[in-house]
N, C-alpha and C positions, 0 to 999 in steps of 0.2 A: 167062261170067258167073260160073262156079263157081270160077275161079282164085285171085281175092284171098282167098277163104274156105278154099280148101285150102293156100294158102301160109301164111295167119296161123295154121290149125290145124298145120301142120306147124312153124311157129316156136315156138309155145306147147309142143308135145310136145318139140321140142328142147330149148327152155330147161329144161323138166321134168327131161328125162333128164340133163341137165347138172348140175342141182341136185341130183339122187338120186345122183349121183357125186361129190358134193362138191366139184364145180367143178374137178375134176381137181387137188387139193392135191398138193403135194410132200412127201414124207417127208424132213424135214431131217434126222432122227437115223441114216438109212441109212448104213452105213459108218462111224458114229462108234463107239468104244468108250465103255463104261459111263462113265469117267472123263471123256472129252471131252464126254459128252451132259450129265453132272453139271456141269462148269465152264461151258459155255455157258448152261446154263439157270439157273444160279445168277446169273451176269452180266446175262442179260436180264431175269430176275424181279427183281432189286434196281433195275433201271433204270426199272421201271413207275412211274408216278405215283399211281396208286390201284388198288385193287381191292376187291371184297366177299370175306368169307372167314368159315369156319365152323372152329369150335374145339372138342375133345373133349377134356378130361384127366381121367385117373384117377390118383390119385398116394397113396401111402403112405411119406411121407418122415419119416425120424428126423432131424431137424435140431436142431443145437446152437444154438438161439436162445430169447431171452426175450421178455416182452413179447407184443403181438398177434401177431405173426408165431410164436411159440413155440405161443402158445395156439390158433390157427387150424389149424396143422399138427398139433395133438394128435391130431385124427382124421382119417382118411384124406378124400382131397379129390377131389369129383365134381363137374366143372365142365363145362357145355357151352352153345355159344352163337354166335350171328351177329352179324356187324357190318361197318362199312366201314373202311378205312384209306386215308391219303393222304400224300403228302410235304408237310412234313418228319418226318413219324414221328406226326401226329395219327392218333386213331382212336375210334371209339365202338363199343361190345360190349354187346348184350343178353345176359344170361346166367341159367342156372338153377344153382344151386350146392346141392349137399347137404355141409354141414359138420359135421353130427354129429347135431344135433337133429332137422333135417328141413330140405326144399328152401327155398331163398330165390331169389328173382326179384330183378335188380339190373341196373343198367347202370354201366358204368365208361366214361367218356370221357375221352381226354387232348388236351388243345389246348395246343399250346406247350410250356412247363415246368411247366403246372399238369395235376394229375391228378383227377378227381372220380369220385365215387361216388354214386349214387342207389339209395336202399332206400326203399320203402314211402312214395314219395312224397317223401322227404327226400332234399335235396342237399347232398354234403358236397365241400369241397374239402379234400384229404389233404395235411396236413403231411409231406410227402416232399422231402428234397433235389434240386435240380435234376439233379444227375447220375444218381440212381437213376430219374427219371421219364424222362430222356433214353434210358435202357436198355430202357425198354418200348416199344419199336417194333414195333407189329403189322405193319408194311410188310417185317419181317424174320423173321415166324414161320416160314413155310415154308421159307424157304433156310436158317434157323437150324437147324432139326430136320435137313434134308438135309444140312447141313454136320456132322453127327455122324457120317456115314457112313465105312466103310473097307472096303477089299477089296470094291467093288462089282462085280455080276455083272446083266447085263441077263437077265430071267426069262421076258420075254414081251410080247406088246401086248394092251391092253384097253381098255374104254371108261369113261371117267369123266364123267359128266353129259353125255353126246352127244359127247365128244371122243376121239377116237382118241390113245392114250396109250402111251409105251413104260414098260414096270414095271421098276424097278431095284431090287435088294435088295443088303443088305451088313451087316456087323457095325458095332456101335457103336463109335467111337472113344471111350474113356473120358475121355481128357484133353479132347477137344472139349465132351464133354457137361459135364464136371466145371467146365471154366472159365465155360460158359453158366449153369448153374444155381447154382455157388458164387458167381460174380460178382454175381448178382441177389439171393441169399440175403443176402449180405454186405450189399449196399446196404439190406437190408429190416431190418438187425439183428443177423443170425447171427454166430456167433463163429467164429474161424478163417480162417486164410489160403486163398487161392487160390493155386496154384503151377503156373504154366503148364510143359507138359511131363512132369509127374510122371504115374506109372502107365502111361505108354506109351499105345500104340494098342489092345493085347490087354488091358490092366487085368485086374482081378479080378472082373468082371461074371459073374453066374450065367446070364443072359440078356441079350443084348445084339443087337437087329434093328432095322435102320431100312429102309424102304421109301420109294421116291420114283416118282412117276408125272409124266413129261413129255410134253406134248404133241408129236405127231410133226411136226405142220404149223407150230408156232409156237416150238418148243424153251422153252416158258415150264413152270414147276413147277406142276401143278394140284392136285398132294396130295402130302403128305409124312406119314410116320409113323413112330413108334418105340416099341418094346417093351424096358423096361430093368428087370433086376432086380439088386439087389447087396445081400447081408445085411453086408458090410463095408463100412468107411469108403472112400470114394472118394479115392484117392492124390493127385488134383489139386486136391481141395476138403475139407479135415478138417472142416468144419462139417456135411457130409452124411455121417451116421454109417452109414445104409442108405437104400435107395430100392427102391421098385416103382413103376414109372411107365409109363403108356400114354397116349400122346398122338398126336393126328391133327389135321392143319390141311391145309383145301381150300381154294383161291382161284378165284374167277371174276371176270367182268364187268372184264377189265382195261381200265385206263385211262377207266373210264367216271367222269362228275362225280359226286362224292359231297360231301354238306353235312356239316359236324362242326361243332357250336357247343357253347359250355360253358353248362352248365345255370345258370338264372338264380336267384339268392337262396339261391347254396350258401354254407353257413357253415364256416369253417377247423375242422378236427378232426384230434388227432394220431392216429398209428396205434395206440397204446395203448388208445385209446377205442374202436376200430373192433370188437375182437371182441366187446365186449358187445352192440354194437348188432347184430351178425350172429348173436347167440344162442351165441356160443364161451363 
């Protein structure tokens, strides 16, 4: 009579042991070089349709820009927040920003070719050209940071939010960095051309380190971070006169349903009016 109970207990114990072992997951990074891991993880991560993300940015940028962009970047920038992103580039981000006078809590939402900012209960539709809005794609944040890496090396394995990952570290490719930052700055009104290929991979950076953490079982980017310091203009982006940047992005909940909607009652406001609203 005791046999069914014993069998059931054995089944439960076996299932628990199997779960504790992670289900016998395969390390897909085994035998791959750092370059191969990065290439495959970038492809897989960019193919995701949605995910949650967390972002932390500390930047002190000397940018040749006037208007709202120049005003907001006149002081060091400290932004962190969490949000969700989904194809075809829509995202919502709840953030806390220190722009000089004090911390500001806000939400930035992108739906289609429209960009919205909500501060102190006021919803604003920013008057930004469609090309610039299209370049603000939160689904590409982690792959973009990972794309700044050159001379990558696997430095170990770690645990990121309960996921076993391989840790890859390398130098910053100044050209890739400048093309991303300079292109975005230009779209927001900064002066100066972006020159692809100028500066080369080594560049003139005083500090340039990129770290990427890739899941061993899914070959997806779970986190990417960069630390960049240059007291001289970036060769590939003459608008960026100097930069001190620390940025990290972590992503999770891959391909889970995410609802992103535009705030109701938003009024249209130009970028030049935003600095005053944010206390700049």
